[in-house]
C-alpha positions as CSV (number, residue, x, y, z in Angstrom):
1,M,0.0,0.2,-0.2
2,I,1.2,3.5,-0.8
3,E,1.9,5.5,2.3
4,T,0.4,8.9,2.7
5,L,3.0,11.2,3.0
6,L,3.5,15.0,3.0
7,L,7.2,15.2,1.7
8,A,9.6,18.1,0.6
9,L,11.6,16.8,-2.6
10,T,15.1,18.4,-2.7
11,A,17.0,16.2,-5.2
12,H,14.6,15.3,-7.8
13,A,14.0,16.6,-11.6
14,P,11.6,19.5,-12.0
15,L,7.9,18.8,-13.1
16,Q,7.2,18.5,-16.7
17,H,4.8,21.2,-18.2
18,P,2.1,19.5,-19.9
19,P,-0.3,21.1,-22.1
20,V,-3.6,22.3,-20.7
21,N,-6.6,19.8,-20.8
22,P,-10.2,20.4,-21.8
23,R,-12.4,21.7,-19.1
24,D,-15.5,20.3,-18.0
25,R,-17.7,23.4,-18.4
26,D,-17.8,26.8,-20.3
27,P,-17.4,28.9,-18.3
28,W,-15.1,26.8,-16.4
29,V,-14.5,29.4,-13.6
30,F,-17.3,31.0,-11.9
31,R,-18.3,32.4,-8.2
32,S,-21.2,31.4,-6.4
33,V,-22.8,30.3,-2.9
34,L,-21.7,26.4,-3.0
35,D,-22.8,24.1,-0.4
36,Q,-24.3,26.8,1.9
37,R,-20.9,28.8,1.8
38,A,-21.0,32.2,0.4
39,R,-18.1,33.5,-1.7
40,I,-16.9,30.3,-3.4
41,V,-15.0,30.6,-6.5
42,T,-15.3,27.0,-8.3
43,L,-13.1,25.8,-11.0
44,A,-14.1,22.8,-13.5
45,L,-10.7,21.9,-13.9
46,N,-11.7,18.5,-16.0
47,H,-14.2,15.9,-16.1
48,E,-12.1,13.9,-13.1
49,M,-11.9,16.9,-10.8
50,W,-13.5,20.3,-9.7
51,I,-11.9,22.4,-6.8
52,A,-13.6,25.4,-5.1
53,Y,-11.7,28.1,-2.9
54,D,-13.1,30.2,-0.2
55,A,-12.7,33.9,-1.5
56,Q,-12.9,34.9,2.4
57,T,-9.9,32.8,3.5
58,C,-8.1,32.7,0.0
59,G,-7.6,29.0,0.6
60,L,-8.8,25.7,-1.0
61,Y,-12.4,24.6,0.3
62,K,-12.7,21.2,-1.3
63,C,-11.4,19.0,-4.4
64,W,-14.0,16.6,-5.9
65,K,-15.5,14.8,-8.6
66,G,-18.6,15.1,-10.1
67,G,-19.4,19.0,-10.5
68,V,-22.4,21.2,-9.2
69,D,-25.9,21.1,-9.0
70,F,-27.0,24.3,-10.1
71,K,-30.0,25.0,-8.1
72,G,-31.4,28.3,-7.0
73,A,-33.1,31.3,-8.8
74,V,-29.9,32.6,-10.6
75,Y,-30.2,29.0,-12.7
76,T,-33.6,27.4,-12.1
77,S,-35.9,30.4,-11.5
78,V,-36.7,28.3,-8.3
79,H,-36.3,30.3,-5.0
80,G,-34.4,29.1,-1.8
81,D,-32.2,26.4,-3.4
82,Q,-28.5,27.2,-3.6
83,P,-25.9,25.2,-5.8
84,I,-24.2,22.1,-4.0
85,A,-21.4,19.9,-5.1
86,R,-22.2,16.6,-6.1
87,G,-20.2,13.3,-6.2
88,E,-17.4,12.1,-4.0
89,T,-14.5,14.4,-2.5
90,Y,-10.8,13.6,-3.0
91,S,-9.7,16.1,-0.2
92,T,-10.8,19.1,1.9
93,G,-9.2,22.3,2.9
94,V,-8.0,23.5,6.0
95,E,-11.1,25.0,8.2
96,G,-10.6,28.7,9.7
97,V,-7.6,30.9,8.8
98,V,-5.5,29.7,6.0
99,W,-2.7,32.4,5.7
100,G,-0.4,33.7,8.5
101,A,2.9,35.5,8.7
102,E,5.7,36.0,11.5
103,R,8.1,38.7,11.9
104,D,11.5,37.7,13.5
105,G,9.9,34.7,14.7
106,K,6.6,36.3,16.3
107,A,3.1,35.8,15.0
108,L,1.6,39.1,13.1
109,D,-2.4,39.7,12.7
110,V,-2.8,39.8,9.2
111,R,-5.6,39.7,6.9
112,T,-6.3,38.1,3.6
113,V,-7.8,40.1,0.6
114,W,-9.2,38.1,-2.7
115,R,-8.2,39.9,-5.7
116,G,-9.9,37.7,-8.3
117,Y,-8.4,35.8,-11.0
118,F,-7.3,36.0,-14.6
119,F,-7.0,33.5,-17.7
120,K,-3.9,33.3,-19.2
121,E,-2.4,30.4,-21.6
122,G,-5.7,28.4,-21.0
123,R,-5.1,28.4,-16.9
124,A,-7.0,30.5,-14.1
125,H,-4.5,32.3,-12.1
126,L,-6.0,33.4,-8.7
127,Q,-4.8,36.4,-6.6
128,Y,-4.8,37.3,-3.0
129,E,-3.2,39.7,-0.7
130,V,-1.9,39.2,2.6
131,V,-2.0,42.6,4.6
132,L,0.5,42.7,7.6
133,P,0.0,45.1,10.4
134,D,2.0,48.1,9.0
135,G,-0.1,48.1,5.9
136,I,2.3,46.2,3.7
137,R,0.6,44.0,1.3
138,I,2.1,40.8,-0.2
139,A,0.7,39.7,-3.4
140,I,0.2,36.0,-4.0
141,Q,-0.7,34.1,-7.3
142,E,-2.1,30.6,-7.2
143,T,-2.4,28.5,-10.2
144,P,-4.2,25.0,-9.9
145,D,-4.6,22.7,-12.4
146,C,-5.2,19.1,-12.7
147,F,-3.5,16.1,-14.8
148,T,-2.9,12.8,-14.9
149,S,0.3,11.3,-13.3
150,E,1.9,10.7,-16.2
151,Q,1.6,14.1,-17.6
152,L,3.6,15.7,-14.6
153,L,6.1,13.0,-13.8
154,P,8.8,11.2,-16.0
155,A,8.4,7.4,-16.2
156,E,11.4,7.2,-13.9
157,L,9.8,9.1,-11.0
158,L,6.4,7.5,-11.4
159,E,8.2,4.0,-10.9
160,E,10.3,5.6,-8.0
161,F,7.2,6.6,-6.0
162,A,5.1,3.5,-7.2
163,L,2.5,5.3,-8.9
164,V,0.8,4.3,-11.9
165,H,-0.6,6.0,-15.2
166,G,-3.8,7.7,-15.2
167,L,-4.1,9.1,-11.4
168,P,-5.9,12.4,-11.2
169,T,-3.5,15.0,-10.0
170,L,-4.0,18.3,-8.3
171,Y,-1.4,20.7,-9.0
172,R,-0.9,24.0,-7.1
173,S,1.6,26.3,-8.2
174,F,2.3,29.2,-5.9
175,V,4.3,32.4,-6.6
176,V,4.5,35.3,-3.9
177,D,5.8,38.8,-4.4
178,A,8.7,40.7,-2.5
179,I,8.3,39.6,1.2
180,P,10.2,42.0,3.5
181,D,13.1,41.2,5.6
182,G,12.5,39.3,8.8
183,V,9.0,38.2,7.6
184,V,7.8,34.6,7.1
185,L,4.6,34.0,5.2
186,F,2.9,30.9,5.4
187,A,-0.2,28.9,4.1
188,R,-2.0,26.1,6.3
189,V,-2.4,23.1,4.1
190,K,-3.7,19.5,4.8
191,S,-3.3,16.0,3.3
192,D,-6.8,14.4,3.3
193,G,-5.9,10.7,3.6
194,E,-9.0,9.1,2.3
195,H,-8.1,9.2,-1.3
196,L,-4.8,10.7,-1.5
197,L,-2.2,8.4,-2.6
198,R,0.8,10.5,-2.3
199,R,1.5,14.1,-1.8
200,E,4.5,15.8,-2.9
201,L,6.2,19.6,-2.7
202,F,8.6,20.1,-5.4
203,P,11.6,22.3,-5.0
204,P,11.4,25.3,-4.3
205,G,9.5,24.9,-1.4
206,V,9.6,24.4,2.5
207,L,6.9,22.6,4.7
208,R,7.1,23.0,8.4
209,S,5.1,21.9,11.4
210,E,4.0,18.9,9.9
211,K,1.8,16.6,12.3
212,A,-1.0,14.1,12.1
213,V,-4.4,14.9,12.6
214,E,-7.5,12.8,13.4
215,D,-9.4,11.8,10.4
216,A,-11.7,8.7,11.0
217,R,-12.5,8.0,7.4
218,A,-8.9,8.1,6.3
219,L,-7.9,5.7,9.0
220,A,-10.6,3.4,7.8
221,A,-9.1,3.4,4.6
222,G,-5.6,2.5,5.9
223,R,-4.3,5.8,5.5
224,Q,-3.5,9.0,7.4
225,T,-4.3,12.8,7.6
226,Y,-1.4,15.2,7.9
227,A,-1.6,19.3,8.3
228,G,1.7,21.5,7.9
229,E,2.6,25.0,6.9
230,L,3.8,26.0,3.4
231,V,6.3,28.6,4.0
232,F,7.7,31.6,2.0
233,A,10.0,34.0,2.7
234,K,12.4,36.5,0.9
235,E,14.7,33.9,-0.6
236,S,11.8,31.2,-1.2
237,L,8.8,32.7,-3.2
238,M,7.8,29.6,-5.1
239,A,6.4,26.1,-4.3
240,N,4.5,23.5,-6.2
241,L,2.4,21.1,-4.4
242,V,1.3,18.0,-5.9
243,S,-1.4,15.5,-4.8
244,F,-2.1,12.1,-6.3
245,Y,-5.4,10.6,-6.0
246,E,-7.1,7.4,-6.3
247,P,-9.5,7.5,-9.4
248,L,-13.2,7.9,-8.4
249,P,-16.3,7.0,-10.0
250,D,-18.8,9.0,-12.1
251,P,-21.4,10.1,-9.6
252,E,-25.1,9.4,-10.7
253,P,-26.8,12.5,-12.8
254,P,-29.0,14.3,-10.7
255,R,-32.8,13.6,-12.0
256,D,-33.5,17.2,-13.0
257,A,-30.2,18.2,-14.2
258,R,-30.4,20.7,-16.9
259,K,-28.7,20.1,-20.1
260,D,-26.8,23.2,-20.4
261,G,-25.5,23.0,-16.5
262,G,-26.8,26.2,-15.5
263,D,-27.1,29.7,-17.0
264,A,-23.6,31.1,-16.3
265,R,-24.7,34.9,-18.0
266,K,-25.1,35.9,-14.3
267,E,-21.8,34.7,-12.7
268,R,-19.2,37.1,-11.5
269,R,-15.8,36.9,-10.9
C-alpha cells in the first residue's frame, strides 16, 4: 500500500509542463454560493476534478469529482435552493484561517484579501493579498490545475514513487511577491488521506510543523491525514504542491439536471 506522506523533495528533477486539458464546463471558473457557503470560487478543471476556493480565507475549500448541481433563482428560477457539489470528495482544505505571517519569529495579526483571477494560456491564476499590520501588502498568485500522473512526472519518478498511469493529480503552483526582511509567510495546508495516494512538494518549497490529525475516514481506508505550513520567505517565493489521488467513479446524474449545466450569464468573478 502506498503510504500517505507530506514530503519536501530536494533532489529530483522539476515537474514536466503538460499542455492544458479540456475543461469540464464553459465558463469553467465561476463564483457562487456552494454547499451553503458564500463567496466560493469554483474551477471545473476537467471531467475528473473540480476544485473550489473560499474567497474569504483565500484557501482551498474542497477538491472533488462530479461537478455542481446548479440550483436556485439564478439558474432555475426556483427560490430557496442554492448550488451544491455532487459526487465524491478527493480532499478538503483547512477550516478557518489559511494564511499567516511572522516577523522575527513572532506571529503577526494579518488579514487576507481576495483579488480575483485572470486567464493566461488556458489556465486560471488566482490572486490574493496578505496585509501585514503595518499596511504592507504581499501579493500571492496561485495556479491550480489537474493532470494525470504521467503528464506531470517522467516514467522514472512514477516508478520511484510506486505510482501508476492515469491517476488524477491536483497541481497547485504558488508564486509570492517580494516579502519584507525578517517576515515569513505561510499557508496552512492539509493532506486528506482517504483518497490521497501521495502528496509531494517540489522544489523550491519548504514545509514545516507537519503533524498527524484525526480523520476517521482516512484511518478506515488505512491512511493518515497530515497538516502543515507551506512556508515562503524572501529567499523562497515559489512552491509546487502536487497531490496524487485514487480514481473516483462518476456520480449518478441528478434527475432534474439541465442539459446546459446552468445559466452562467449572471456569474461574476
